[in-house]
NULOFI-415133 format. One record per residue (C-alpha): x, y, z. Coordinates in Angstrom, 1 decimal. Each point is the difference from the previous one (the first is absolute). Last residue first. Layout:
! residues N
     px     py     pz
      X      Y      Z
...
This chain:
! residues 395
     px     py     pz
  -54.5   76.0  -95.5
   -2.9    1.2   -2.2
    0.1   -3.1   -2.0
   -0.3   -2.0    3.2
   -3.1    1.8    1.0
   -1.5   -0.5   -3.4
    0.7   -3.7    0.2
   -1.5   -0.3    3.5
   -3.2    1.7   -1.1
   -0.3   -2.1   -3.1
    0.3   -3.1    2.3
    3.3   -1.7    0.2
    0.9   -3.6   -0.8
    3.5   -1.1    0.9
    1.9   -2.8   -1.7
    2.3   -2.7    1.1
   -1.3    0.1    3.6
    2.7    0.1    2.7
    0.2   -3.0    2.2
    2.5   -1.8   -2.2
    2.2    3.0    0.1
    0.4   -0.2    3.7
    1.8   -3.3    0.0
    0.5   -1.7    3.3
   -2.8    1.9    1.5
    0.6    0.9    3.7
    3.0    2.3   -0.4
   -0.9    2.3   -2.8
   -1.4    2.7    2.2
    0.6    0.9    3.7
    2.6    2.6   -0.9
   -2.9    2.0   -1.7
   -1.5    0.8    3.4
   -3.0    2.1   -0.8
   -2.3   -3.0   -0.4
   -3.2   -0.2   -2.0
   -2.6   -2.5    1.2
   -0.8   -2.7   -2.6
   -3.5   -0.3   -1.4
    0.6    2.7   -2.7
    2.7   -2.2   -1.6
    1.3    1.6   -3.2
   -1.7    3.4    0.0
    0.7    0.8    3.6
   -1.9    2.8    1.7
    2.0    2.6    2.0
   -0.1    0.6    3.8
    1.0    3.5    1.0
    3.3    0.3    1.6
    0.2    1.1    3.7
    1.0    3.6    0.5
    1.6    0.5    3.4
    1.9   -3.3    0.3
    0.7   -1.1    3.5
   -3.3   -1.9    0.2
    0.6   -1.7   -3.3
    3.5   -1.2    1.1
   -1.4   -1.5    3.2
   -2.8   -1.8   -1.9
    2.5   -1.3   -2.5
    2.2   -1.3    2.8
   -3.0   -1.8    1.7
   -1.1   -1.4   -3.4
    3.5   -1.5   -0.5
    0.2   -1.4    3.5
   -3.5   -1.6   -0.4
    1.0   -1.4   -3.4
    3.2   -1.4    1.4
   -2.0   -1.9    2.7
   -2.4   -1.5   -2.5
    2.7   -0.7   -2.7
    2.6   -1.8    2.1
    3.0    2.1    1.0
    0.2   -1.3    3.6
   -0.2   -3.7   -1.0
    2.2    0.2   -3.2
    2.7    2.0    1.9
   -0.4   -2.4    3.0
    1.0   -2.9   -2.3
    3.4    1.6   -0.8
    1.2    0.8    3.5
    0.5   -3.6    1.3
    1.5   -1.3   -3.2
    2.5    2.9    0.0
    1.2   -0.5    3.7
    2.3   -2.9   -1.1
    2.0    2.4   -2.1
    0.7    2.1    3.0
    1.2   -3.1    1.9
    2.3   -1.0   -2.9
    1.6    3.5    0.1
    0.4    0.1    3.7
    1.7   -3.4    0.0
    2.4    1.2   -2.7
    0.7    3.3    1.8
    0.7   -2.0    3.2
    2.4   -2.3   -1.9
    2.1    2.9   -1.1
    3.0   -2.0   -1.3
    1.2    2.4   -2.8
    1.0   -1.6   -3.3
   -0.5    3.3   -1.9
   -0.8   -1.6   -3.3
   -2.3   -3.0    0.6
   -1.1    0.8    3.5
   -1.0    3.6   -0.8
   -1.7   -1.1   -3.3
   -2.3   -2.5    1.9
   -0.4    2.4    2.9
   -1.4    2.6   -2.3
   -2.5   -2.4   -1.4
   -1.0   -1.0    3.5
   -0.6    3.7    1.0
   -2.1    0.6   -3.2
   -2.6   -2.7    0.5
   -2.0    1.5    2.9
    0.0    3.6   -1.4
   -0.8   -1.3   -3.5
   -2.9   -2.2    1.2
   -1.5    2.8    2.1
    0.3    2.7   -2.6
   -1.4   -2.2   -2.7
   -3.0   -1.0    2.2
   -0.8    3.7    0.7
    0.4    1.0   -3.7
   -2.1   -2.9   -1.4
   -2.7    0.1    2.6
   -0.4    3.8   -0.4
   -0.1   -0.3   -3.8
   -2.7   -2.6    0.3
   -2.0    2.0    2.6
    0.1    3.1   -2.2
   -1.9   -2.0   -2.7
   -2.4   -1.5    2.5
   -1.3    3.4    0.9
   -1.3    0.4   -3.6
    0.5    2.2   -3.1
   -1.3   -1.1   -3.4
   -2.3    3.0   -0.6
    2.6    2.4    1.3
    2.5   -1.3   -2.6
   -2.6    0.6   -2.8
   -0.9    3.5    1.3
    3.7    1.0   -0.2
    0.3   -1.4   -3.4
   -2.4    2.7   -1.3
   -3.4   -0.7   -1.5
   -2.0    2.2    2.3
    2.7    2.6    0.1
    2.4    1.0    2.8
    2.9    2.0   -1.1
    3.4   -1.9    0.4
    2.2    1.0    2.8
   -1.5   -2.5    2.4
    0.2   -2.7   -2.6
    3.6    0.6   -0.7
    1.1    0.1    3.7
   -2.0   -3.1    0.8
    1.6   -1.9   -2.9
    3.4    1.0    1.2
   -0.8   -1.1    3.5
   -1.3   -3.4   -1.3
    3.1   -0.5   -2.2
    2.3    1.0    2.9
   -1.6   -2.5    2.4
    0.3   -2.8   -2.6
    3.6    0.9   -0.9
    1.0    0.3    3.7
   -1.4   -3.5    0.6
    1.7   -1.4   -3.0
    3.4    1.5    1.0
   -0.2   -1.2    3.6
   -1.0   -3.5   -1.0
    2.8   -0.2   -2.6
    2.5    1.2    2.5
   -1.0   -2.7    2.5
   -0.2   -2.8   -2.6
    3.4    1.0   -1.4
    1.6    0.0    3.5
   -1.5   -3.4    0.8
    1.5   -1.4   -3.3
    3.4    1.5    0.8
    0.0   -1.4    3.5
   -0.7   -3.5   -1.2
    2.6    0.3   -2.7
    2.6    1.3    2.4
   -0.6   -2.9    2.3
    0.1   -2.5   -2.9
    3.3    1.5   -1.4
    1.5   -0.2    3.5
   -0.9   -3.7    0.2
    1.5   -0.7   -3.5
    3.2    2.0    0.8
    0.7   -1.7    3.3
    1.1    2.5    2.5
   -2.8   -0.6    2.6
   -1.5    2.8    2.0
   -3.6   -0.4   -1.4
   -0.4   -3.5    1.1
   -3.7   -0.3   -0.9
   -2.5    0.2    2.9
   -0.9   -1.9    3.1
   -1.7    1.4    3.1
    0.2   -0.2    3.8
    3.7   -0.9    0.6
    0.8    3.7    0.6
    3.2   -0.7   -2.0
   -1.9   -1.0   -3.2
   -0.5   -3.6   -0.9
    1.3   -0.3   -3.6
   -1.5   -0.7   -3.4
    2.4   -0.7   -2.8
    0.2    1.4   -3.5
   -0.2   -1.3   -3.7
   -0.2   -3.6    1.3
   -3.6   -1.0   -0.8
   -1.1    0.9    3.5
    1.2    3.6   -0.7
   -1.9    0.0   -3.4
   -3.3   -0.8    1.7
   -0.8    3.7    0.3
    0.1    0.5   -3.8
   -2.1   -3.0   -0.7
   -2.7    0.9    2.5
    0.1    3.6   -1.2
   -0.7   -1.0   -3.6
   -2.9   -2.3    1.0
   -1.6    2.4    2.5
    0.2    3.0   -2.3
   -1.3   -1.9   -3.0
   -3.0   -1.2    2.1
   -0.7    3.6    1.0
    0.1    1.1   -3.6
   -2.5   -2.7   -1.0
   -2.3    1.2    2.8
    0.3    3.6   -1.2
   -0.9   -0.9   -3.5
   -3.0   -1.9    1.2
   -1.2    2.9    2.0
    0.3    2.4   -2.8
    2.7    1.6   -2.2
   -1.1   -0.7   -3.6
    3.3    0.9   -1.7
   -1.8    2.2   -2.4
   -2.0    1.8    2.7
    3.0    0.8    2.2
    2.0    1.0   -3.1
   -2.8    2.4   -0.9
   -0.3    1.3    3.6
    3.7    0.9    0.2
    0.4    2.7    2.6
   -2.8   -0.8    2.5
   -0.6   -3.8   -0.5
    3.6   -0.7   -0.9
    1.3    1.8    3.0
   -2.6   -1.7    2.3
    1.1   -3.4   -1.2
    3.7    0.9    0.3
   -0.5    1.1    3.7
   -1.8   -3.2    0.8
    2.7   -2.1   -1.7
    2.7    1.9    1.9
   -1.8   -0.9    3.3
   -0.2   -3.6   -1.2
    3.8   -0.1   -0.7
    0.9    1.5    3.3
   -2.1   -2.5    2.0
    1.5   -2.9   -2.1
    3.6    1.1    0.8
   -0.4   -0.1    3.8
   -2.2   -3.1   -0.2
    2.6   -1.9   -2.0
    3.2    0.9    1.8
   -1.4   -0.4    3.5
   -1.6   -3.4   -0.9
    3.1   -1.2   -1.7
    2.2    0.8    3.1
   -2.5   -2.0    2.2
    0.2   -2.9   -2.5
    3.8    0.0    0.0
    0.1    0.2    3.8
   -2.4   -3.0    0.2
    2.2   -2.0   -2.4
    3.2    0.8    1.9
   -1.3   -0.8    3.5
    1.3    2.7    2.3
   -3.3    1.8   -0.5
   -1.8   -2.4    2.5
    2.9   -0.4    2.5
   -0.9    3.1    2.0
   -3.2   -1.6    1.3
   -2.7    2.2    1.2
    1.2    3.1   -1.8
    0.6   -2.1   -3.1
   -3.6   -1.2    0.1
   -1.2    3.6    0.0
    2.2    0.8   -3.1
   -1.2   -3.1   -1.8
   -3.6    0.8    0.8
    0.5    3.6   -1.3
    1.2   -1.0   -3.5
   -2.8   -2.0   -1.4
   -3.2    1.6    1.4
    1.4    3.5   -0.4
    1.2   -0.5   -3.5
   -3.3   -1.6   -1.0
   -2.0    2.9    1.5
    2.1    2.6   -1.8
   -0.4   -1.8   -3.3
   -3.7   -0.2    0.5
   -0.2    3.7    0.7
    2.1    0.8   -3.0
   -2.2   -2.1   -2.2
   -3.0    1.8    1.3
    1.5    3.3   -1.0
    1.0   -1.4   -3.4
   -3.7   -1.1   -0.6
   -1.1    3.4    1.2
    2.1    1.7   -2.7
   -1.1   -2.4   -2.8
   -3.7    0.7    0.4
   -2.6   -2.8    0.5
   -0.1    0.4    3.8
   -0.8    3.7   -0.5
   -2.9   -0.6   -2.3
   -1.3   -2.8    2.3
   -0.2    2.2    3.0
    2.1   -0.7    3.1
   -0.5   -3.1    2.1
    3.3   -1.6   -1.1
    2.1    3.0    0.8
   -1.2    0.2    3.5
    0.5   -3.7    0.6
    3.5    0.2   -1.4
    0.8    2.9    2.3
   -1.4   -1.8    3.0
    2.2   -3.0   -0.8
    2.9    2.3   -0.5
   -0.4    1.7    3.4
   -0.5   -3.3    1.8
    3.2   -1.6   -1.4
    2.2    3.0    0.2
   -1.0    1.0    3.5
    0.2   -3.6    1.4
    3.5   -0.6   -1.5
    1.2    3.4    1.1
   -1.2   -0.8    3.6
    1.6   -3.4    0.0
    3.2    1.5   -1.4
    0.2    2.5    2.8
   -1.0   -2.2    2.9
    2.9   -2.3   -0.7
    2.5    2.6    1.2
   -1.6    0.4    3.4
    0.1   -3.8    0.7
    3.5   -0.2   -1.3
    1.1    2.9    2.2
   -1.7   -1.6    3.1
    1.5   -3.4   -0.6
    3.4    1.6   -0.7
   -0.2    2.1    3.1
   -0.8   -3.1    2.1
    2.9   -2.0   -1.6
    2.4    2.9    0.7
   -1.2    0.4    3.6
    0.4   -3.7    0.7
    3.4   -0.1   -1.6
    1.0    3.1    2.0
   -1.2   -1.6    3.3
    1.8   -3.2   -0.8
    3.1    2.0   -0.7
   -0.4    1.8    3.3
   -0.4   -3.2    1.9
    3.2   -1.4   -1.5
    1.9    3.2    0.9
   -1.3   -0.1    3.5
    1.0   -3.6    0.4
    3.5    0.6   -1.5
    0.6    2.8    2.4
   -0.4   -2.1    3.1
   -1.5    2.1    2.8
   -2.9   -2.4    0.5
    2.5   -2.7    0.9
    0.1   -3.2   -2.0
   -0.7   -2.9    2.2
    3.0   -2.3    0.7
   -0.4   -3.5   -1.3
   -0.9   -2.5    2.7
    3.0   -2.1    0.9
    0.2    1.4    3.6
   -3.6   -0.9    0.7
    0.4   -3.4   -1.5
    3.1   -0.6    2.1
   -1.8    0.8    3.2
   -2.8   -2.3   -0.9
C-alpha cells in the first residue's frame, strides 16, 4: 500500500505553464469553431434570400405577363420580355441551389464536374440576359426607325420565339467551350463560386476570356446605342410635329389618334430593364479584362462583381410587375393631371378625322410604341367631305 502511494504519478500542479497553454489552445479552438459556425450560418442567409427573391419575383412576373391582353402577348416585344423572365428564373433555380449546397458542405464545388457546371451556368445566363436585352432594343428600333423593314421581315411573336431559340442554342455552344478544352474552370479564392480561370497564361484560355468579354461589351454598347436611337427618334418626331401647323389632315393628328398609355409603358420597361441589366453586368465584364491584362489579385472585387451580377435576376421581374399597364396608366394619368393643373391655358380638344373614337393625347412621345408597325394602322386613302376639302385648300 505504501509502495502504491509512492509509485502514483505526480499530479500536475495548477501553476504548470504547459497546462495553461493547453487550456488556452482548447479555448481558442472552441472559439474559432464557434465563430466559424456563426459566420457560416450568417453567410448562408444571403444566398437563400437571393434564391427566394429571384424565384418568387420571376414567377409573379411570368404570371403578370401571361394574364395580359391578347394583342400584347402576341407582340414580339412582350415575347422577348417573357423570355427574359423565364431565363432569369432558370438561372436562379439552377445556380443558387449549388451555391447554397456549397455553403453547407465546402466539398461540393471542389468536384471538377460540379465546378465546371457552375461555371457554365454563370457564363450562360450572364450572356443570355445581355443578348435578350439587346434583342428587345433592336426590336423597338426596327419598329420605330425602320417600319418597312420590320414589316418585310415579319417580326411577330413567332419570329421572337425563333430568335430566343437561336440565342439559347448559340450561347450553350459558346459557354460549353471551356468544358471542351478551350479554357478551364476554377474554384475562386472565396471558395463559394466557380468561373473560368481568367488569370492563366495559356493563349487559348486567354483568347476565350477576351472573346467572352468582347461579346459582352458589344452587347452592352449595342443596347445603349439602340435605346438612344429610339428615344432620339421619338423626341425628334415630337419636335417636328409640334412645330408643324395643325390641320385636320396633318401628321400630328394621325400620331395623336394612335397614342396610348401602353406605348409609353413599353419604352419605360425597355429603358429601365436595360439600365438594370447593364449596371449589373458591367462590373463582371470589367473584372474579366482586368484579370486578363492587369493580372491583379483583387479577389474581393471579383466576388463583389459576381454578387452584383446575381442581383440582376432579382430586380428584373419587379420592373415588369411595377410597370404593368394598369399601374402605369394610373401614374401617367396622375402626371398629366398635374401638368394640366399647372398650365394656365389648357389646349382645346380637337376632332380626329382618322379615328374619332380614340381619345387624343398631347404627349407625342407616347406614340409609335404599342403598335409594331404604325404604317399598317394608317388608312391607305382618306375621304374628306367637301367642307373638309375646302378647309384644307385654304391652308
